[in-house]
N, C-alpha and C positions, 0 to 999 in steps of 0.2 A: 504494500500500500504506500501511496505517496500523496502529498497535498499539492494542489496547484492554486496559486494566487492569481486571480483574474483581475487585472488592473484596468481602470477606466482609460480607454485609448484617447488619443488626441482626435477629437471629432472635427477639428478644422476651424478656420477663421480666427485663430488666435485666442480662443476662449480659454479661461482659466478653470472653470468649474461647470458642472451640469447638475440639474435638479432631478431627483428621483420622483417620477410621476406615477409609476406603477411597478409593483413586483409581480412576477408571474410564477415564482417559486417561493418556498419557505425553507427554513433550516430543517434538515432531515430528509428532504425530498431527493429522489433519484433523478438526475438529469442526463440527457443524451447529448452527444455532440451536435452543435447547431441549434439546440433547443433555446427558446427565448427565455432570458432571465429577467430583464427589466426594460422599462421605457425611460429614457433620459431626455430631458428637455434643455435646449439651449436657445435663448431668445424665443423665437416662435416656431422652431423646428423640433420635432420629437424623433428620437433615434432609438431603434430597437437594439438592445445588447443581447448577443447570443453566446452561449457557452462554447468555447473552443475545444472542450474536453468532456468526456462522460464520467459520471461519478456521483457521489453523495454530497449534498450541500452542507458544509459545516458552519459557515458564517456568512452573513450578509452585512453590507456596509452601514445601512441606516434605515430610518423610517421614510415613508412617502412624504415629500415636501422638503427633505434635507438636501443641502448643496454638497456635492462631492467633488473635490479637486481632481483635475486631470492627472492621471498617473497613480492615484491612490487605489487601494484595494477595494474592489466592488464586491467580490465574492471569493470565498475560499472553498475549494472542492476537493474531496478525497477521491483520488483516482485509483483504478485497479493496477496500473503499472507506473512506470517512470513518467513524471510530469514534465515534459519538455515544453516550455512555454513558447507558443508561436509569437512572432513579432506583433507588437501592438497594432501596427498599421495593416495587418492582414485580417483583422476582425472585420467581418462583413457588416456594413452599416446600412440600414434600411430606413431612410427617413419616412416618417408618416405624414407630418404636416407640410414638408417642403416638396413632396411629390417627385423627388428625383428618381424613385423607384416605386412600383406599385406596392401598397401595403400588403402584408401577408395575412392580416386579420381583418375582420369586418370593422367598419368605422366605429361601431359602438364599443368595441374593445379598446380602441385607441383613445377614448375620452379619458382625460386625467382623472385618477381615482380620488374621491373625497371620502374621508373617514366620517361617519355619522354615528354619534352616540345618542341614542334615544332614551328619554326618561322612561322608567318602568311604567307599564300600563296599569291604570287603577283597576282594582278588582271589580268585575261586573256585578250588577245587582242580581238578585235571585230572579230568574226568568218567570216562575209562576206568580211571584208577587208583582212584578212589573206588568204582566198581562192582566192581572186582576185590577190594577189601578187604571189601566187604559180602558178596560171594559166598563168600569164604574163611571169614569168621566164621560164616555160615549153615551151611556144610558141617561145620565143626568142632562147632557147636552140635548139629547133627542126629545126629552119630556118638556123642555121649556118652550113656551109660545113665543115665536118671533118670525118676522118675514124672512124670505130667502136672502135678501141683501144684508140684514142684520146678522143672520147665521154665518154668511160668508165672511163678514168683517170680523166676527168673533173668532172664526177659525184662523183667519190671517193673523189675528193678535194673540192667538193661543189662549183665549178666554173660555172657561167652562161656563156656559149659559146657566147652568144649575146654580152657580154661585152669585149670579147677578140678580139684584132686587128690582122690582118694578111696582108701581102703584096699583095697577089693575090685573097683574099677572101676565101681561103681554110686554115683552122686552122690546124697547125701541133704541135707536141710536143714542138718544140722550141718556138712557140708562147705562149703555156701554161707556159713555163719556164719564158719567158719575163714578162708575166702577173703577175706571182708570185713575181718576183723581183720588179716590179713596185708597187705592192700592199703591199710589205713588208711581204708577206706570210700570210696576215691577211684574210684568207678564212676559212670557216668552213668545215672541212672534213665530208663527208657523214658517218653517223653512229656514230658521236661524241656524247658523253653522257653529258647531261645537268648537271650542278652542283646540288648536293643534298642540301636540306635544312639543316641548322644547327639544331642540336638537343642536348639536355642535358640528359645524362643517369646517374642515381644515382647508385653507386656501392654498392650492397647489397648482402646478402646471401653468397653462395660459392665463388663468384667472389671477395667479400670483404675479405673472409678468405684467399684466394690465395694471394691477394695483401698484406695483413698483414704478411703472412708467408714468402713471397719472400723478403719483406723489412727487416724482422727480420733475415733471412738467410744471406742477404748481409751485414747487420750491424754487425753480430756476427762472421761470418765465414770468415777466410782469405783464399779465393779461389786461386787455381792455376789449370790450365787445360793443359793436355798433350794429343797430338794427334798422333796416330800411324796408318799407312796404312797396310791393310791386303789383301792378295790374296785369294779371295773366289771362284775362278773358280771351283776347285774340290768340294768344299762344295755345290755350287749351282747345280752341276751335281748330287751329291749324294741326295740332297733334291728333285730334280725333279724325279729321279729314284724311291725314296721311295714314292712319291706322286702317281706315276703311279700304284703302287701296294699296296695302303694303305688300301683297303677293307673298313671296317667300322670305321677306325681311322680318326681323324680330319685332315684336310689339313695342311701340315707343312709350316710355314714361316721360316725365318732365326732365329727368336727370340728363339725358343726352343734349337737350336744348340748353339747359343751364350750364353744362360743362363747356359747350360751344361758346356761349356768351362769356363765361369766365376766361376761357383761353384767349379769346380776342381782346378782352379788356386787359388781361395781364401783360400783353405785349407793350402796353403803354405804362404799366405800373410794375416794372421788374423788381421793385423793392419788396413786393408781396410774393412773387414767385422765386423765393430764395430760401437758402438754408444758412444757419448761423452757428459757427463754431465759437462758442463763448469762452473757451479756454484760450484759443489763439486770437480771439477777437477779430475774426474774419467773416464777412458776409459774402456768400457766393450767390450771385444773381444768375439764374439759369435762363438760357435762351429757349429751350424747349419746355413745354408744360407737361410734366409727368404727374397726372392727376391721381391722387389717392382717393379711393372710394371706400368709405367705411361700410363694412358688411357684418351683420349679426350672424354668428355661427353657434352651434350647440355648445362650444367651449367658451364663447365670449366674443367680443368685438375684435375684428381683424380689418386691416386696411390693405386692400389690393390696389395695384398700381397700373393705370393705363398709360403706356409710354407714348410720347408725342401726341397728346390729345389734340393739340392745335391743328394737326394735319388730317384729322379724321372727320368724316361726315357724321351726321346724327345717327344714320343707320349703322355705321361701323362702330360708333360709340355704344349704341344699344347692344350690339353683338358682343363687344368686349365686356361690358358690364355684366351681361348674363353669364358669359363664360367664366370670368374671374370670380363672380359671386358663387357660382356652383362649385368651382375648384376650392374656394376658401371653406365653404360649408362642408364639403366632403373630405377635407384634409389633403387635397391633392395639389394645392397651389405650391409653386416652386418658391424658393427663397427670393429669387429675383422678382417674382410677381408680388411679393409681400414687402418689398423694400424699394428705396430710391424715389419715393414721391417728393415732389417739390411744393405741392399745394394739396389740400384735402377738402373733399365735400362729404357731408354726412346728412342723411335724410332718413326720417322715420315714416315717410309717406303720409297716408291719411291719419296715422297715429301721432304724428308730430304735434307739438303744442303750438300756441300762438307765437311764442318766442322762446329762445333758448340761449345758453351761454356755452358754446363748445370750447373744449380745451385743446390748445395748440399741441400738435404732435412733434416734439423736437426731433431733428434740428430744423424743421420747418418753422416759418414765422407767421403763418396764417391758416385759418380753416373757416369754411362756411357751413352753417347748418341750415337745411331747408325745412321750413315749418309748414303746417297744413294750410290748404286753400280754404278760404271762407267767402261766402257771398255777403256783400255789403251794399247798402244804399249809398251811392256816390253822386254828388252834384256834378253834372257835366253840361256846360252851355245852358245854364239856367233850368236844366231838367234833372230829375232824380232817376238814376238808372241802377239796376242791380248788376254789380260787377264782381268778378272773381278776383280776390286780392290775396296776396301771400307775403309773409315776411321772410327775409333772409337775414340771418344773424352771422356777422363777420367778427371773429375773434383774432386778434393780432398780438404779436410780441412787441410791447411798447419800447423795448430797448432798441429796436431797429426800424420800427414802423410808426409813423406819426398818425395822429387822428385825422389830419387833413388828407393824407394819402389814402387812408381807409375809406373816408367819406367820398373822395373823388373817384375811387375805384367802383364803389357801389353806384354812383351817379353815371359812370361810363357804361355800366351794365344795363341801366334803365331803358334806353332806347332800343337796345338789342332784344331784351326780354319782352318789352311791351309792344314791339313791332316785329313780328316774326319774319316779315319779308326781308328786313335788314339782316336778321339772324341767319336766314337760309341763303342769302345771295352770295 
């Protein structure tokens, strides 16, 4: 018998450590060569670690959520023969989230593990006693004299009509009101939801990276947010018309139009299409617009990048948005597709609020959040019209972007968004 120390190999890109997001074995298990041991996360890529030898697991490095330095022992395995360690760079790496190779497991198995400790369930009441109480209340409720509307209201409020007093024996809405006042409103409404049990969820994997990035962004960036209202009535009409005759093209949402407007306006406001190295105190103003599109995934929010957005049509942008969003949700987006953005747009679609304050994703210096469309009464040429209006919320890094620049950028977008003929020409 011999022992083999499996050390965490250099996964690349100069990282110093990786986070354990899932163990697939435990101490005492028998493992075979190439069997999956753990999932390790660096930045937004998850890498499967496989055993280079067969044997019995004697020791594992740590718990889910712990950071393990590159080169440190990940697992100790007792082998049947001599343990000749293969070189670290020979370990086969299978990225899950970066899509360099097809994952060997279903997506559900790649979701970072969260430890949940549930409080003990309270002992249930005796079933016969519970059934007897329900039957008694039902009988009392049925004997009471009341209209169907009063009965329905009592059921909705969880009131037993047998407990409600009335002057002539017939219960009315006023009697229910008096009962509520007398009882201090302490009735259980029908359909009320029982309190959930407390639980403890460990923040690991992508959710942990998001938490760290957001904390770092708020710590280092001096944010300010500017909100401007846009009339999107004509744009919505143009979008619907184009969708009716789109053929094999993807269905258009507002995002491709907004990205086109932003890309054109950014050409005149390069201070917003920029990245800031605050350690070297250098701002890089980019000639191409690499648009980051925030995408909600089962693991958390990810930002996929549309390269050279300024050179794409609305149809091409719609296709890229669909392709990248699907890749991010299924964990097949490559590292290149999840990095390199110079400006970000975030939208919750019809779920978006009236306004928002998005957080800049460093090293970028600006981000726009798209809020929901609302119909409003708007005075136009001494007439009142119903128009579709929408707010765009622009957050900037005040260290390198002035308020005047942000306001001018939004005003430059206005004629493009409110007149789709200019936008599509």
